Kinemage of the C-alpha trace (Angstrom):
@kinemage 1
@onewidth
@group {chain A} dominant
@subgroup {mainchain}
@vectorlist {calphas} color= white
{ca met a 1} P 7.825 -8.327 22.131
{ca ala a 2} L 7.278 -10.911 19.422
{ca asn a 3} L 5.470 -14.196 19.849
{ca thr a 4} L 7.498 -17.284 18.917
{ca tyr a 5} L 6.173 -20.469 17.366
{ca glu a 6} L 6.498 -22.144 20.764
{ca ser a 7} L 4.515 -19.449 22.610
{ca ile a 8} L 1.670 -19.155 20.086
{ca glu a 9} L -1.413 -21.296 20.642
{ca ile a 10} L -4.354 -22.128 18.408
{ca gly a 11} L -7.090 -19.631 19.205
{ca asp a 12} L -4.715 -16.780 20.063
{ca ser a 13} L -5.859 -13.526 18.511
{ca his a 14} L -4.968 -9.875 18.140
{ca glu a 15} L -6.955 -6.792 17.098
{ca trp a 16} L -5.917 -3.330 15.947
{ca thr a 17} L -8.082 -0.378 14.983
{ca arg a 18} L -7.214 2.460 12.602
{ca val a 19} L -8.900 5.203 10.600
{ca val a 20} L -7.929 5.052 6.918
{ca thr a 21} L -7.562 8.682 5.893
{ca ala a 22} L -7.651 10.395 2.509
{ca glu a 23} L -3.934 11.065 3.006
{ca asp a 24} L -3.312 7.311 3.475
{ca val a 25} L -5.183 6.551 0.260
{ca gln a 26} L -3.409 9.301 -1.670
{ca met a 27} L -0.004 8.105 -0.483
{ca phe a 28} L -0.875 4.521 -1.450
{ca ala a 29} L -1.989 5.733 -4.889
{ca glu a 30} L 1.272 7.614 -5.360
{ca val a 31} L 3.466 4.697 -4.262
{ca thr a 32} L 1.636 2.073 -6.359
{ca gly a 33} L 0.501 4.199 -9.280
{ca asp a 34} L -3.090 3.056 -8.686
{ca asp a 35} L -4.747 6.453 -8.883
{ca asn a 36} L -8.128 5.106 -9.986
{ca pro a 37} L -10.496 8.048 -9.369
{ca val a 38} L -12.941 5.858 -7.393
{ca his a 39} L -10.264 5.975 -4.682
{ca val a 40} L -8.847 9.499 -4.909
{ca asp a 41} L -11.387 11.826 -6.593
{ca pro a 42} L -14.502 12.599 -4.515
{ca asp a 43} L -16.311 14.311 -7.421
{ca tyr a 44} L -15.672 11.416 -9.793
{ca ala a 45} L -16.612 8.827 -7.155
{ca glu a 46} L -19.860 10.640 -6.364
{ca glu a 47} L -20.901 10.856 -9.999
{ca his a 48} L -19.506 7.668 -11.544
{ca ser a 49} L -19.139 5.105 -8.747
{ca arg a 50} L -21.829 2.827 -7.372
{ca phe a 51} L -20.550 3.767 -3.898
{ca gly a 52} L -21.082 7.528 -4.262
{ca arg a 53} L -17.840 8.423 -2.489
{ca pro a 54} L -14.157 7.394 -2.583
{ca ile a 55} L -13.332 3.934 -1.286
{ca val a 56} L -10.100 2.532 0.137
{ca his a 57} L -7.976 0.340 -2.140
{ca gly a 58} L -8.500 -3.314 -1.183
{ca val a 59} L -4.776 -3.973 -1.319
{ca leu a 60} L -4.167 -1.107 1.130
{ca leu a 61} L -6.388 -3.053 3.550
{ca leu a 62} L -4.160 -6.095 3.007
{ca gly a 63} L -1.249 -3.875 3.961
{ca leu a 64} L -2.917 -3.276 7.331
{ca ile a 65} L -3.004 -7.043 7.876
{ca ser a 66} L 0.665 -7.218 6.953
{ca lys a 67} L 1.378 -4.489 9.525
{ca val a 68} L -0.361 -6.451 12.273
{ca leu a 69} L 1.444 -9.681 11.387
{ca gly a 70} L 4.865 -8.049 11.187
{ca arg a 71} L 4.589 -5.465 13.945
{ca asp a 72} L 2.023 -6.699 16.466
{ca phe a 73} L 1.203 -10.414 16.243
{ca pro a 74} L 3.259 -12.527 15.939
{ca gly a 75} L 5.401 -9.406 15.692
{ca his a 76} L 8.946 -8.393 14.787
{ca gly a 77} L 10.857 -11.038 12.896
{ca ser a 78} L 7.720 -12.633 11.432
{ca ile a 79} L 7.650 -13.468 7.744
{ca ala a 80} L 4.327 -13.660 5.885
{ca val a 81} L 4.490 -16.632 3.522
{ca gly a 82} L 1.068 -15.916 2.033
{ca ile a 83} L -2.077 -13.909 2.528
{ca ser a 84} L -5.285 -14.454 0.589
{ca cys a 85} L -8.622 -12.769 1.013
{ca arg a 86} L -11.970 -11.748 -0.374
{ca phe a 87} L -13.120 -8.156 -0.404
{ca leu a 88} L -16.690 -8.363 0.855
{ca arg a 89} L -17.751 -4.723 1.199
{ca pro a 90} L -16.291 -1.344 0.256
{ca val a 91} L -14.590 0.772 2.906
{ca pro a 92} L -15.186 4.503 2.494
{ca val a 93} L -12.169 6.751 2.823
{ca gly a 94} L -12.148 8.142 6.369
{ca ala a 95} L -13.690 5.022 7.925
{ca glu a 96} L -12.396 3.303 11.034
{ca val a 97} L -11.525 -0.359 10.511
{ca arg a 98} L -10.692 -3.117 12.961
{ca val a 99} L -8.131 -5.725 11.888
{ca gln a 100} L -8.409 -9.112 13.583
{ca ile a 101} L -5.956 -12.009 13.388
{ca lys a 102} L -6.820 -15.449 14.817
{ca val a 103} L -4.460 -18.449 14.958
{ca ser a 104} L -6.149 -21.430 13.313
{ca glu a 105} L -3.337 -23.984 12.975
{ca lys a 106} L 0.288 -24.652 13.878
{ca ile a 107} L 2.363 -26.676 11.417
{ca glu a 108} L 5.124 -28.450 13.307
{ca asp a 109} L 7.101 -29.651 10.242
{ca asn a 110} L 8.168 -26.159 9.211
{ca lys a 111} L 7.130 -24.100 12.260
{ca his a 112} L 4.563 -22.123 10.264
{ca val a 113} L 1.353 -20.719 11.729
{ca lys a 114} L -1.918 -20.409 9.838
{ca val a 115} L -4.149 -17.482 10.730
{ca arg a 116} L -7.590 -16.257 9.825
{ca thr a 117} L -7.605 -12.608 8.836
{ca tyr a 118} L -10.568 -10.282 9.118
{ca ile a 119} L -11.262 -6.588 8.762
{ca tyr a 120} L -14.458 -5.061 10.125
{ca arg a 121} L -16.129 -1.685 9.679
{ca asp a 122} L -19.093 -0.729 11.848
{ca gly a 123} L -19.357 -4.327 13.044
{ca gln a 124} L -19.593 -5.749 9.509
{ca met a 125} L -16.886 -7.859 7.938
{ca val a 126} L -15.405 -6.081 4.908
{ca leu a 127} L -12.527 -8.477 4.271
{ca gly a 128} L -12.072 -12.123 5.164
{ca gly a 129} L -9.174 -14.394 4.449
{ca glu a 130} L -6.279 -16.402 5.714
{ca gly a 131} L -2.548 -16.221 5.968
{ca arg a 132} L 0.496 -18.270 6.712
{ca val a 133} L 3.315 -16.859 8.798
{ca ile a 134} L 6.755 -17.895 9.980
{ca pro a 135} L 6.927 -16.475 13.512
{ca pro a 136} L 10.224 -15.278 14.943
{ca thr a 137} L 12.416 -18.039 16.357
{ca glu a 138} L 13.230 -16.228 19.590
{ca asp a 139} L 11.783 -13.439 21.670
{ca ala a 140} L 13.304 -10.211 20.481
{ca asp a 141} L 12.833 -6.652 21.557
{ca asp a 142} L 11.493 -4.203 19.022
{ca pro a 143} L 14.519 -3.107 16.953
{ca his a 144} L 13.063 0.401 16.609
{ca pro a 145} L 13.664 2.432 19.804
{ca ala a 146} L 10.785 4.789 18.950
{ca his a 147} L 8.321 1.859 19.161
{ca arg a 148} L 9.404 0.702 22.606
{ca gln a 149} L 7.086 1.579 25.468
């Protein structure tokens, strides 16, 4: 169930955890064309990267934030108007990350909601930013029957 502008309050938050696999990174590289070997080639990353192993594309991490905003909180029917961030630390392929969204402001004029966006790995922030979302205007069930519980 989605959260509407009226039901959302400043301070509301949501978290979601996921392991970012080599398959995720490879699929992202194929879809975007960003097959930089620091992301997809373990031998290259070990020898030529300061990180010594493949790292997740930063923009793939932004996609996880988009998933949370559109699927979980506020949820179905939400429209992201903007997301900005800073990539603070690399995320190795295969790492578990925790996405956190926190409501920081409600804008009555246009019914937008500002959120703080964070991604953590092993308790350390790896991405920090903010977003602006148009929440759904009415409570709606998930339109995908497979997602209903």
